[in-house]
N, C-alpha and C positions, 0 to 999 in steps of 0.2 A: 639425967633424964629430963629434969625441969627445963634445962637450957635447950635441949632438942625440941621439946614441945613448944616452948615459947618461940624458938627460932622459926618453926613452921607457921605458927600463928602470925608472927611478925611478917613473914614472907607473904602470907595471904593479905595482910593489911597493906603492905607495899603495893601489891598488884591491884587491889581494890581501889586504893587512893589514886594510883596512876590512871586507871581506867576512868574513874569518875572525873578527875580533874582534866583529863584529855578530852572527854566529851564536852566539858564546859567551854574549852577553847577551840574546839574543832571547827565550828561554823565560821568564826572570824578568820581562822587560819586558811580555811578552804577558799574564802573570798579573796584573801591576800594572794593565794596561789596563782591567780590570773593576772597579777600585776607584773610589770617588766622589772628586770634586774637593773640596779641593785636595790630598788625600792621594795621588791618582794622579800628579799632576805632580811632587809632592815626591819620591815614590818613584822615578819615572822619572829625575829629575835626579840623585838620589843614585847611581844606577847609571851614568848618562851621564857624570858627572864622573869616576868611576873609569875608565870606558872611555876618555875623552879623555886622562886622565893617563897611560894606557898607550900609546894610539895615537899621540898627537902626538910624543912623544920617539922612538917606534919608527920613525916616518917622517922623523926629523931635523928636526922643526918644533916645538920647544918654545915654549910661550907664556909671555911675561913681562907681568905686569900692573902698572898704576900707577893710583893714585887710588881704591883700594878704601875709603879712609877717608871718602869722600864718601857712602857708603851709611849712612844713619842707622838704628839699630835700630828696627824696627817701622814704618818708613816705606816706602810703596810708590811706585814711580817709573814713568813712561813713559821708557824708554831709547831714544835714537835713535843709530844707528851708520851709518857709511859702508859701502858694499857693493861689493867688488871681485872676489870669486871665490866658487865653490861651497863652499869650505872655511870661509867666514865663519860660516855658520849653526851648525855643530856647535861651533865655537870660542866664539862669543858665548853660546850657550845654556848651555854648560858652565861658562863663566867668570864670568857674572853671579852675584853672591851671592844667596842666597835662591831663592824659587820664581819662575820666569819662563816666559812663553810668547811666541811670535812669530807674526806673521801669515804664513801659507803658502798656496801655490797648492793648490786642491782636488785638482788632478790628481796632486800628489805623494802624497796620501793613498791613491791607488788602486794604487800600485806594490806588488807582492807583497812581503811581509816588511818591507821598508823603510817602507812606508806606515804601518805600525803606529806607528813612532817619530814620524812626522809628525803623526799623529792625536792622539797624547798631548801632544807638545811644542809643537804649533802650534794656532792657530785657523785653520781652513781657509776659504778664500774663493774663489769663482769670480768673477773680476773682470768677466766678460761678463754676469753676472746681477745686476741691481739688487737683487733680493730677497736674494741671497747677500751682497752688499756691506753692505746694511742690517743683516742678521743678524750679520755679523762685528763690526760696531760694538757691537751689543748684547752679544755674547759677550765682547768686550774690556772693556767697562765692567763686566760681571759679574765677570770675572777680577780686575780691579782691586779690586772690592769684597771679594773673598776674600783680598786681600793678595798677589796675584800680580803681579809686575812685567810690563809689556808691552814687548817689544823690537820696534822697528820700524826699517825701512830707508827713510828719507824720500826717497831717490833713486828708489825704486820698483823698479828693476832694477839689475843689476851695471853698474858704471861702466867702460865699455870705452874711454873717452877718455884723453887724456894730462893731463887736468886733475885737481886734487885731489878735486873733488866735481862731481856733476851737480846741476841744479836740483832743489829739494825740492818734493814734493807737500804738500798741506795736512793730510792725514789724521792724522799723529802729533801735530801741534800743535793741531788741533781736538779730538782726544781728550783731550789734557792740559788744555786750557782748559775743555772741557765738564765734565770730572770734577774740575777744580781740583786736579789731581795734579802734583807737581813733575816737571819734565822734565830728564833727565840726558843731556847730550851725551856721546858716546864715539867713539873712533876706533881702527880697526884699521890696522896698518902691516905691509907686506911680503907680504900674501896674494896680491897681484898678481904678485909675484916667484916665488911658488911655482907658481901656475897663470897663466902669462902670457897676455895677450889675443892671440887670433889664432893660437895654436899648438894644434893638435889632438893629443891623447894625448901630452902633454908636461908634465912637472913638475920642479921643482928644490927641493931642501931649503933651508930658511931659517927662522930663528927668527921668531916673530910677536910683535908688541907690541900690547897692548890697553890703551888709556888711557881712564880715565873723567875727565870734567871736572866742576867743581862744578855741582850741580843748580840749575836756575832755577825760582823759584816762579811759580805761575800764579794764586795767590789774587787775586781781584778782576778778573782779565782776562776779557774777553768776546770774542765772535767778531769784533768790530770791531778788536780788538788783534792778530788772527791774522797779518795780513801783516807787521807790524813785528816781531812775536815770531819768526816763521819766519825773517825776514831776519837778526835778531840771532843766532839759533842758527847759521844758515848761515855768517855771517861769523866767529863764534867758532871753529867747526870748521875752516873754510878756513885761518884764520890759524894755528891750532894745528897743523894738518897740515903746513903749510909749514915751521914752526919745528922740528918733531920727526920728519920723515920719514926722516932719516938715522940715527936712534937704534935 
């Protein structure tokens, strides 16, 4: 009973601190939203990283990173990551070095105040619209051409199962192959412990581990190589998750 009560108090604390800290950064972020790319995303992330460095320890969820040395100076990557909870997006966006964007639901960009953050930090897509999906691919390719990393969650949605990963969709791997951009696997650990599946308005403090794996080259790969490439990345991430989930 004590844990359930504390979990709900902690969830309220998380939401309160998120709202308060977001209001502090909102005005400078809103001003930055009028800048051109990639200056706009770079400025947004500079503020966002300071925001998360304050917010995450404040809620008892400090982030520990591993594998930062795999990011070569001047190289752009398609970064793929597992997806377990709502807290994944701010953590990954703030902790990937350099400028990065992620694919986000168009509906998130319509939320008052919060939507501004999504419109800058994300490439918005309405998955029910074929035209929107095609445009999102064009936008991601353009971002890569500007030296902006693209962060994608190949599981598509949050993993609510008890398995390390859900099956991957093709999109991230097709993007990496089409643009001949190296693909970097990454894994988040413990975010499902912070926001457990099936519990409403409940959270629990826990550190987060964010590990980057060595990038995989795509030079010379074609769409015919996509299934094998996707399976290779899936197996690498699955095995790494099982070996490191307790750390």
